[in-house]
N, C-alpha and C positions, 0 to 999 in steps of 0.2 A: 399211659399209652398215648402215643402220638398218632395223629391222623395222617393218612397218606396225603402226599401233595396232589394238588389238582390244578391243572392248567386250563383256564377258561378258553372256550372256542365258540365260534358262531355255528350253531347246529346246521343251518342250511348249507354252510360251506363244507361240512363234514358230516353229512347225514348218516352214513354208515356208523360212525363213531357214536353219534347221538342215539341211534337205535340200539347199538350194542350196549351202551351204558344203561339205557332204559331197560333192556332185556335183563341185564344183570341185576338192576335195582329191583325189578318185580319178581326176580328169581324164576324167569322163564328158562327152564333147563331142558336137557335132552329128553327126559321122561315126559315133560309137557309136550314137546314137539312130537314125540311118538304118539301121545294120546290124541293130539290134533290130527295127525295124519291117519291114525287108526279110525277116527270118527268122521273124517272128511267125507267118505262116501254117504254116510247117513245124512250129513248136512247138505251135501250137494243134491241128494235125491229130493230134498225139500226146497231147492233154490227158487223155483217158480212160486210156490206157496209162500215162502219166506218174504220174497221181494214184494209180492202182491199185498200181503198183510201189512207190511211196513208202510207202503204208500196209502193203503186204505186208512190206516191209522192217522197218517198225516192229514188226510182229507177231512177228518172229523174235527180238526181244530183250526179255526180261522187263522191263527198265527202261523201255522205250518202250511195250511191249504193254499194260502195266497201265492206260493211259489209254483203252484201247479195249475193255476187257472188261466184261461184264455181271456181275451179282452172283453168277452161277453159275460165273464164271471163264472162260467162252467168249467169243469175239469178239462184241461188240455190233454186229451188222450195220447196224442203223438209225443208230447213232452214226457208224460208219465211213462210211456213205453220206453223211451230213451233212458230215463232215470232208472227204471227197473233193470234194463240191460246193463247199465253202468254198475248198479249195485250187485248184480249177478257176477259181473267180471271181478269186482272187489272180493266177493265171497269165494269165487273159484281160486283166485290167487292167494287169498288168506288161508284157504284149506291146505295149501302147500306148505304153510308155516315157514316160508323162506323170506327172511328180511334182507333181500338183495339190494344192491345199490339202486338198480332201476325201480324196484318196487317202492323203496323209500321215497324216491323223488316223485314217483307217481302219486303217493299219498300226499306229499307236500303240495303237489300241483292241484289236487282235489281240494285241499284246505284253502289254497289261494283262490281257486275258482269260486268256492262257496263264499269266501269272505271279501272278495274284491270285484267280482263280476256280477253286477245286478242283472236280473232277467225278469222281464215282464213286470207285473204289478207288485211282485213280492220284494224286489230289491235284493240286497245281500242277505244271506242266511245268517242269523245271529248265532254266536258261538254256543249259547245255551241250548239251541235246538240240535246242534251237532252232538253235544254231550248227551242230550236226551235220546237222540237217535241211536247212539252207541249203547246206551242203557237198554233201549228196546231190543236191540240185537242180542245183547248179552242175556237178557231175560228169555227171549225166544229160544236161544240155544240151550239154556238150562232146562227149559220146559221140554224141548225136544229130547235131550239126553235122559231126563227123568222118565219120559213116556216110552222111549224106544229101547233103552238099555236095561237089561234084566238085573244086572249087578249095580246096586246103589253106589258102591265104592267107585265103580268105573264111571258112572254118571257124574259123580262129584268130581272125580279127577279130570274128566273131559271138560266139565263146566269151569273148573279152576284154570285149566290150561288155556282154553279159549279166552277166558276173561283176561288173563295176563297178556296174551297176544293182542287182544282188542284194546287194552289200555296203552300198549306201546303204539298201536296205530293211532289212537285218539291223541296222544301227545304229539305225534308227527303232524296230524291234521291240524291241531291247534297252533302249530308254528305259523301256519298261514294266517291265523287270526291275530295272534299275540306277538309275533316276532320272536327273536331270540330271548332266552331268559337273561335277565340283567344280573350281573354280579354286584353285590353290595359288599364293599370292603370296609372294615373298621376304620374310623378316622384316626 
């Protein structure tokens, strides 16, 4: 069996293709998109609690908390509120499960902002914290579905679908950190 040909490209130059190929790779299909949209109201009803819990978690760990502290070393409440609002926007747009051209570049800009724009005493956000934050989001969603959906199969399907979508998002976010994947060709 021969493998299909693949023409390398710069993901940032063709982000829709990058997202589409990732979507295919993780097998995010129409059934998954339907599950995401079907459970979106449940997720969005918890938006405020979800975003607050995530930032409360960050503040428990000095490595993460440093991004949300003022010059006096106490939590910068205005900054935290802006970040919660931004996370809420991401959650609302994610709930639509639409990997549009604009949303893909929005995700890339978030990755670039986290990886290249130092703020306050924290500096730039390390990639491993971005990966960890996505894991926290995935876990919170799985817990939500398990506790709120009566059918265990539906909760599992929702968790799997959201997980696939969030992994596509994570890969786009990480482009801001890592740059384009490098092709290694045999010598």
